Every structure is written in C-alpha cells, then in structure tokens.
C-alpha positions in Angstrom: 21.9 -165.0 137.8 21.3 -163.2 134.4 22.5 -159.9 135.8 25.8 -161.6 136.7 26.1 -162.7 133.0 25.3 -159.2 131.8 27.9 -157.7 134.1 30.5 -160.3 132.8 29.8 -159.5 129.1 29.7 -155.7 129.7 33.0 -155.7 131.7 35.1 -152.9 130.1 38.3 -154.3 131.6 38.3 -157.4 129.5 41.0 -157.2 126.9 39.6 -160.0 124.8 36.3 -161.8 124.7 35.4 -165.4 124.0 33.3 -166.1 121.0 30.4 -166.8 123.4 30.8 -163.5 125.1 30.9 -161.7 121.8 27.8 -163.5 120.7 26.0 -162.4 123.8 27.0 -158.8 123.3 25.7 -159.0 119.7 22.6 -161.0 120.8 23.3 -163.7 118.3 23.8 -167.4 118.5 27.2 -168.9 119.1 27.2 -170.7 115.8 26.6 -167.5 113.8 29.3 -165.8 115.8 31.8 -168.6 114.9 30.7 -168.2 111.3 31.4 -164.4 111.4 34.8 -165.1 112.9 35.5 -167.8 110.3 34.7 -165.5 107.4 36.7 -162.6 108.9 33.6 -160.4 109.2 34.3 -160.3 113.0 37.9 -159.8 113.8 39.5 -162.3 116.1 43.0 -163.1 117.3 44.5 -166.5 117.9 46.0 -167.4 121.3 47.4 -170.8 121.0 44.5 -172.9 119.8 41.9 -170.4 121.1 40.2 -167.6 119.3 39.5 -164.3 121.1 37.7 -161.2 120.0 38.8 -157.7 120.9 35.8 -155.8 122.3 36.4 -153.0 119.8 36.0 -155.5 117.0 32.4 -156.1 118.1 31.8 -152.3 118.0 33.4 -152.1 114.6 31.3 -154.9 113.2 28.1 -153.2 114.4 29.3 -149.9 112.8 29.8 -151.7 109.5 26.4 -153.2 109.7 24.9 -149.8 110.4 26.8 -148.1 107.5 25.7 -150.9 105.1 22.1 -150.4 106.2 22.3 -146.6 105.7 23.8 -147.1 102.2 21.1 -149.6 101.3 18.4 -147.3 102.6 19.8 -144.3 100.7 20.0 -146.3 97.5 16.4 -147.4 97.7 
C-alpha cells in the first residue's frame, strides 16, 4: 500500500499537487505545509476554493532551504 502512495506523490505527470501530496514529498506534516503555503514560503495557486502546489514549487522551496543553509554555514 505504501508503494502506491509513493508512486502517487512521485508521479511526474501531475501538474499540481494537493497540500497533502506536497507535504509527503517534503516529508513534513500537513499542518506545517499549510503554514508554509499561508506564509507564501511555498508557492501555491488557487483553483476555486482549493489550493494546489506546482511540483516545481516544492523543488524551489528545497533549493532555497539549501542555499540558506549554505549561507549560514559559510558565515559561521
């Protein structure tokens, strides 16, 4: 069953992800993912009353985290 969920979240054909799918990709909780969306740290788009996250927004968020970590490490 878990492999089916992994296949679903790793599906490169998905144009947009639910917040839950994005949270699974990031290996974070749903509540934290909603908070990231709410603060704008994780890009999302509205579709009616729904929020969806472009898959490349997840990649961009991770890239920003990595860059911030590199900058902090270099400053130390």
